[in-house]
C-alpha positions in Angstrom: -18.2 15.9 -31.2 -20.1 12.7 -30.6 -22.0 11.4 -33.6 -25.2 9.5 -33.2 -24.8 5.8 -34.0 -27.3 3.5 -35.8 -30.3 2.8 -33.6 -30.0 -1.0 -33.6 -26.5 -1.2 -32.2 -28.0 -1.7 -28.7 -28.9 -5.2 -29.9 -25.2 -6.1 -29.9 -24.6 -5.9 -26.2 -28.1 -7.2 -25.4 -27.5 -10.3 -27.5 -24.0 -10.7 -26.0 -25.4 -10.5 -22.5 -28.2 -13.0 -23.4 -25.5 -15.4 -24.8 -23.6 -15.3 -21.5 -26.8 -16.0 -19.6 -27.7 -18.9 -21.9 -24.3 -20.5 -21.8 -23.7 -23.5 -19.5 -22.3 -22.3 -16.2 -18.5 -22.9 -16.2 -16.9 -25.0 -13.5 -16.0 -22.9 -10.4 -18.3 -20.0 -11.4 -21.5 -19.5 -9.4 -24.8 -18.9 -11.2 -24.9 -15.4 -9.6 -21.4 -14.8 -10.9 -22.4 -15.8 -14.5 -25.3 -13.3 -14.2 -23.0 -10.5 -13.1 -20.7 -11.2 -16.0 -23.7 -11.0 -18.4 -24.8 -7.6 -16.9 -21.2 -6.3 -17.3 -21.1 -7.4 -20.9 -24.4 -5.4 -21.4 -23.1 -2.3 -19.6 -19.8 -2.3 -21.4 -21.5 -2.6 -24.7 -24.1 0.1 -24.0 -21.4 2.5 -22.7 -19.1 1.7 -25.7 -21.7 2.1 -28.4 -23.2 5.2 -26.7 -26.7 4.0 -27.6 -28.1 5.4 -24.4 -27.0 8.4 -22.3 -24.2 7.1 -20.0 -26.2 7.8 -16.8 -29.1 5.9 -18.1 -26.9 2.9 -19.0 -25.7 2.9 -15.4 -29.3 2.7 -14.1 -30.1 0.0 -16.7 -27.1 -2.0 -15.4 -28.3 -1.8 -11.8 -31.8 -2.9 -12.8 -30.3 -5.8 -14.7 -28.4 -6.9 -11.6 -31.7 -7.0 -9.7 -33.9 -8.5 -12.5 -31.5 -11.3 -13.3 -31.0 -12.0 -9.5 -27.3 -11.4 -9.8 -27.7 -9.6 -6.5 -30.2 -10.4 -3.7 -32.1 -7.2 -4.1 -32.3 -3.5 -4.9 -30.3 -2.5 -1.8 -27.3 -4.5 -3.0 -27.9 -3.3 -6.6 -27.5 0.3 -5.4 -24.5 -0.4 -3.2 -22.3 1.8 -5.3 -24.3 4.9 -4.3 -23.2 4.4 -0.8 -19.5 4.3 -1.8 -17.5 7.3 -0.7 -15.8 7.6 -4.1 -19.1 8.7 -5.7 -19.3 11.7 -3.3 -15.6 12.4 -3.6 -16.4 12.9 -7.3 -19.3 15.4 -6.5 -16.9 17.4 -4.4 -14.3 17.5 -7.1 -16.8 18.5 -9.8 -18.0 21.3 -7.6 -14.5 22.5 -7.2 -14.1 22.6 -11.0 -17.4 24.6 -11.4 -16.2 27.1 -8.7 -12.9 27.6 -10.5 -14.8 28.3 -13.7 -17.5 30.5 -12.1 -15.1 32.6 -10.0 -13.1 33.7 -13.1 -9.9 31.8 -12.2 -10.2 29.5 -15.1 -10.5 32.4 -17.6 -7.5 34.1 -16.0 -5.4 31.0 -16.4 -6.7 30.5 -19.9 -5.6 34.0 -21.0 -2.1 33.2 -19.5 -1.9 29.9 -21.4 -2.8 31.5 -24.7 -0.4 34.4 -24.2 2.4 32.1 -23.3 1.6 29.9 -26.4 1.7 32.9 -28.7 -0.9 31.4 -31.0 0.9 28.1 -31.4 -1.3 25.0 -30.9 1.7 22.8 -30.1 2.7 25.1 -27.3 -0.6 24.5 -25.5 0.0 20.8 -25.7 3.7 21.0 -24.5 2.8 23.3 -21.6 0.2 20.9 -20.3 2.7 18.0 -20.4 5.4 20.1 -18.6 2.9 21.2 -16.0 1.7 17.8 -15.0 4.6 16.9 -12.7 4.3 20.1 -10.7 0.5 19.8 -10.6 0.8 16.3 -9.3 2.9 17.4 -6.4 0.4 20.2 -5.6 -2.8 18.1 -6.2 -2.0 14.4 -6.1 -5.5 13.3 -7.1 -5.8 13.0 -10.8 -9.6 13.5 -10.6 -9.1 16.8 -8.8 -6.5 18.0 -11.4 -8.8 17.0 -14.2 -11.9 18.6 -12.7 -10.0 21.9 -12.7 -8.1 21.7 -15.9 -11.0 20.7 -18.1 -12.6 24.1 -17.3 -9.3 25.9 -17.8 -8.8 24.4 -21.2 -12.4 24.8 -22.3 -12.0 28.5 -21.5 -8.8 28.5 -23.6 -10.5 26.8 -26.5 -13.4 29.3 -26.4 -11.1 32.3 -26.2 -8.7 30.9 -28.9 -11.7 30.0 -31.2 -10.8 26.3 -31.1 -14.0 24.5 -32.1 -15.3 21.6 -30.0 -13.9 18.3 -31.3 -11.0 20.0 -33.1 -7.8 17.9 -33.2 -6.0 20.2 -30.7 -9.0 19.9 -28.2 -9.2 16.2 -28.6 -5.4 15.8 -28.1 -5.4 17.8 -24.9 -8.5 16.1 -23.6 -7.0 12.7 -24.3 -3.9 13.8 -22.2 -6.3 14.7 -19.4 -8.2 11.5 -19.8 -5.2 9.1 -19.9 -1.8 10.6 -19.3 -2.8 12.8 -16.4 -3.8 9.8 -14.3 -0.5 8.1 -14.8 1.5 10.9 -13.3 -0.3 10.4 -10.0 0.8 6.7 -9.7 4.4 7.7 -9.6 3.9 8.9 -6.0 2.7 6.5 -3.3 0.4 9.2 -2.0 -0.8 10.0 -5.5 -4.3 8.4 -5.2 -6.2 5.2 -4.8 -4.2 3.1 -7.3 -0.7 3.4 -5.6 -2.1 3.2 -2.1 -4.2 0.1 -2.8 -1.4 -1.6 -4.8 1.3 -0.9 -2.2 -1.0 -2.2 0.5 -1.7 -5.4 -1.3 2.0 -6.0 -2.3 3.2 -5.5 1.2 5.3 -3.0 3.2 6.8 -0.5 0.8 8.2 2.9 1.7 7.4 6.1 -0.2 10.9 6.4 -1.6 11.0 2.7 -2.6 7.8 3.0 -4.5 9.1 6.1 -6.3 12.3 4.3 -7.2 10.5 1.3 -8.6 7.7 3.1 -10.5 9.2 6.4 -11.6 11.2 5.2 -14.6 8.5 2.8 -16.0 5.8 5.4 -15.6 7.8 8.2 -17.1 8.5 5.9 -20.1 4.8 5.1 -20.4 3.8 8.8 -20.1 6.4 9.8 -22.8 5.2 7.1 -25.2 1.5 8.0 -24.6 2.2 11.7 -25.2 4.1 10.9 -28.3 1.3 8.7 -29.6 -1.3 11.4 -29.0 0.9 13.9 -30.8 1.3 11.7 -33.8 -2.4 10.9 -33.9 -3.5 14.6 -34.0 -0.3 16.1 -35.4 -2.2 17.9 -38.2 -4.0 19.9 -35.6 -0.8 21.2 -34.0 0.0 23.3 -37.1 -3.2 25.4 -36.8 -3.0 28.9 -35.4 -4.8 29.6 -32.2 -6.2 33.1 -31.8 -4.7 35.1 -28.9 -7.3 37.5 -27.6 -6.3 40.8 -26.1 -5.5 40.2 -22.5 -7.8 42.0 -20.1 -6.3 44.8 -18.1 -4.2 43.4 -15.3 -6.2 43.4 -12.1 -5.8 41.9 -8.6 -7.6 38.8 -7.6 -11.2 39.5 -6.7 -12.7 38.4 -3.4 -14.5 35.5 -5.2 -11.2 34.4 -6.8 -9.4 34.6 -3.5 -12.0 32.5 -1.7 -12.0 29.9 -4.4 -8.2 29.7 -4.4 -8.1 29.4 -0.6 -10.8 26.7 -0.4 -9.1 24.7 -3.2 -5.7 25.1 -1.5 -7.2 24.0 1.8 -8.6 20.8 0.3 -5.2 20.2 -1.4 -3.4 20.6 1.9 -5.7 18.1 3.5 -5.1 15.6 0.7 -1.3 16.1 1.0 -1.3 15.5 4.8 -3.5 12.4 4.8 -0.7 10.5 6.5 -1.1 12.8 9.5 -4.9 12.9 9.9 -5.8 9.7 8.1 -9.0 11.1 6.6 -10.6 9.4 3.6 -10.1 11.6 0.5 -13.8 12.1 0.3 -13.8 14.2 3.6 -11.7 17.1 2.3 -13.7 17.0 -1.0 -17.0 17.3 0.9 -15.6 19.9 3.2 -14.7 22.0 0.2 -18.1 21.4 -1.3 -19.7 22.8 1.9 -17.5 25.8 1.8 -18.2 26.6 -1.8 -22.0 26.5 -1.1 -21.9 28.2 2.2 -23.6 31.7 2.1 -21.1 34.5 2.8 -18.1 32.2 2.3 -18.9 30.2 -0.8 -18.9 31.3 -4.5 -21.8 29.1 -5.8 -25.6 29.1 -5.2 -27.4 25.9 -4.9 -29.1 26.4 -8.2 -25.7 26.8 -9.9 -24.5 23.6 -8.3 -27.6 21.7 -9.5 -27.3 23.0 -13.0 -23.6 22.9 -13.7 -22.3 19.8 -11.8 -22.3 16.9 -14.2 -24.7 14.5 -12.6 -24.1 11.9 -15.3 -20.7 11.4 -13.7 -22.3 10.6 -10.4 -24.7 8.0 -11.8 -22.1 6.3 -13.9 -19.4 6.0 -11.3 -21.9 4.8 -8.7 -23.2 2.2 -11.1 -19.7 1.0 -12.0 -19.0 0.6 -8.2 -22.1 -1.5 -7.9 -21.0 -3.7 -10.7 -17.5 -4.1 -9.1 -19.1 -5.0 -5.8 -21.4 -7.5 -7.4 -18.5 -9.0 -9.3 -16.6 -9.5 -6.0 -19.6 -10.7 -4.0 -20.7 -13.3 -6.5 -17.2 -14.9 -6.7 -16.9 -14.0 -10.4 -13.7 -12.0 -9.7 -12.2 -15.0 -8.0 -13.2 -17.2 -10.9 -11.4 -14.8 -13.3 -8.4 -14.9 -11.1 -8.4 -18.7 -11.2 -8.2 -18.6 -15.0 -5.0 -16.5 -14.7 -3.5 -19.0 -12.3 -4.3 -21.9 -14.7 -2.8 -20.1 -17.7 0.3 -19.1 -15.8 0.9 -22.7 -14.5 0.8 -24.0 -18.1 3.8 -21.9 -19.0 5.5 -21.9 -15.6 8.9 -23.0 -16.8 9.5 -19.8 -18.8 9.7 -16.6 -16.7 9.0 -14.4 -19.7 6.0 -16.5 -20.7 4.6 -16.1 -17.2 5.0 -12.3 -17.5 3.3 -12.5 -20.9 0.3 -14.4 -19.3 0.1 -11.8 -16.5 0.0 -9.0 -19.1 -2.6 -10.6 -21.3 -4.8 -11.8 -18.4 -4.7 -8.5 -16.6 -5.9 -6.7 -19.7 -8.9 -9.0 -20.0 -9.7 -8.7 -16.3 -9.4 -4.9 -16.5 -11.9 -4.8 -19.3 -14.4 -6.7 -17.2 -13.9 -4.9 -13.9 -15.0 -1.3 -14.0 -13.3 -0.2 -10.8 -9.5 0.0 -10.4 -9.6 -1.0 -6.7 -11.5 -4.1 -7.6 -9.1 -4.9 -10.4 -6.1 -4.6 -8.1 -7.7 -6.5 -5.3 -8.4 -9.4 -7.7 -5.1 -9.5 -9.7 -2.3 -8.5 -7.3 -2.7 -11.4 -4.8 -3.1 -13.9 -7.8 -0.1 -12.4 -9.6 2.1 -12.6 -6.5 1.0 -16.2 -5.9 1.8 -17.2 -9.5 5.2 -15.5 -9.2 6.1 -17.3 -6.0 5.1 -20.7 -7.5 7.0 -20.0 -10.8 10.1 -18.8 -8.9 9.7 -15.2 -9.8 9.9 -12.1 -7.7 6.4 -11.7 -6.3 6.8 -8.0 -5.8 7.5 -7.5 -9.5 4.5 -9.6 -10.5 2.3 -7.4 -8.4 3.8 -4.3 -10.0 3.4 -5.7 -13.5 -0.3 -6.2 -13.2 -0.6 -2.7 -11.5 1.0 -1.0 -14.5 -1.0 -3.1 -17.0 -4.3 -2.2 -15.3 -3.5 1.4 -14.5 -2.3 2.2 -18.0 -5.7 1.7 -19.7 -9.2 3.0 -19.6 -11.4 1.0 -22.0 -14.5 3.0 -21.3 -15.1 6.2 -19.3 -16.9 4.5 -16.4 -13.6 2.9 -15.4 -12.3 6.2 -13.9 -13.8 9.3 -12.3 -11.3 11.5 -14.0 -12.2 10.0 -17.4 -15.9 10.7 -16.8 -15.1 14.4 -16.2 -13.3 14.6 -19.6 -15.9 12.5 -21.5 -18.8 14.7 -20.4 -17.2 17.7 -22.1 -18.0 16.1 -25.5 -14.6 16.3 -27.2 -14.0 12.6 -27.2 -16.2 9.6 -28.1 -16.3 6.3 -26.3 -14.9 4.7 -29.4 -11.8 7.0 -29.3 -11.2 6.3 -25.7 -11.5 2.5 -26.4 -9.2 2.7 -29.4 -6.5 4.6 -27.4 -6.9 2.1 -24.6 -6.0 -0.7 -27.0 -2.8 1.3 -28.0 -2.0 1.8 -24.3 -2.4 -1.9 -23.7 0.4 -2.5 -26.2 2.5 0.3 -24.9 2.2 -0.9 -21.3 3.3 -4.4 -22.4 6.3 -2.8 -24.2 7.3 -0.7 -21.2 7.0 -3.7 -18.8 9.1 -5.9 -21.0 11.7 -3.4 -22.4 12.0 -0.9 -19.6 10.5 -2.0 -16.3 11.9 -5.5 -15.9 15.5 -4.6 -16.9 15.4 -1.4 -14.8 14.1 -3.2 -11.7 17.1 -5.6 -12.0 19.4 -2.6 -11.9 17.8 -1.3 -8.7 17.9 -4.6 -6.9 14.7 -6.3 -7.8 15.5 -9.0 -10.4 12.6 -10.8 -12.1 13.9 -14.3 -11.2 14.5 -14.9 -7.5 18.2 -15.5 -6.9 18.8 -14.3 -10.5 
């Protein structure tokens, strides 16, 4: 459970933000860019210290953008609220509420507890084994998380696992961090692989799978092992197995929920045919769930049970990302990467090290993965070309580095869904992100680069 922190911790991000504002404007950075960076320091600190409700911090960040004149006006400050991703999240959250309300979540929870036979570790292993199959059925990590958090919360309630228990935190950390990674293995697995492949250049579905499967499977394995070791004392606890209810066929409400969910999943899987934005199937499912006679939710249930904090936080983070790009601050950060890489350009492994370190810093400052990829991939490929390295691999290196970590929940819609359940604190998420930063570097250096050479993509061109 989240614990209240001392009341004066809000001064830390405020003073940090004021320090950025008061500092001389660096060469190449616009005054607006400096102001945006100051607001981002404020937002990251408030989200990290949890001194305000996350949604309130999001609105504070937007007001700060306007008051400091980092953006021209309130319309630009609220730009993230016009981004389709915010409404995709609403659709996915509604899907999760419908699965819980219909009884499907409880049905699956009973099945999980029965299969686990009271063993806490079995619940953890079953989740890890199910992720590859679930990724094929529902490529979007946010969608999977939106459903699974309700399923596992039901399982915890039925198995008498208290909120914040080690087992609950371990499973929620898997949903927060590991679940996302399984999507990136597939080119059609979500925003990250689609944007990355588009920026790197023409890449087929199979080629992406070949290049990314082994590094990501290694990263997932290490992350899952780290989570297990962190919470291993909780895996020895017994989980109560309640008497399973009498076997009964699916009710009409359950059937409608399953069919609407399957229909949305089918539309997401066939996006290469109809070319719809992922938000459209999510909103179509939202309409169906709330439609009288067809749906399974009333408008009041939707208002009360959908986590509106998620909407405000993701929209605010999108506003920050757009302001970072529009002010030129993201280009200035990218220029720093280029300068550092050129300083060590004679050593291929030192260039890779610079890309790893710089990508981690940029990822911390850019709340949105799309903005991070758009900033770092072109720069990394340019650096690679200049240093005589394979530019494709340089693009993939920064993709893995940025995708592997979530320093604070606002960086991912799927992380927000987990965070709102209350099992994890922002501090735990940040601490695990630091570990994942190290694991991502290890995987790139010890697994990915040697493996890519074997499949025909050596690090050094002509090497």
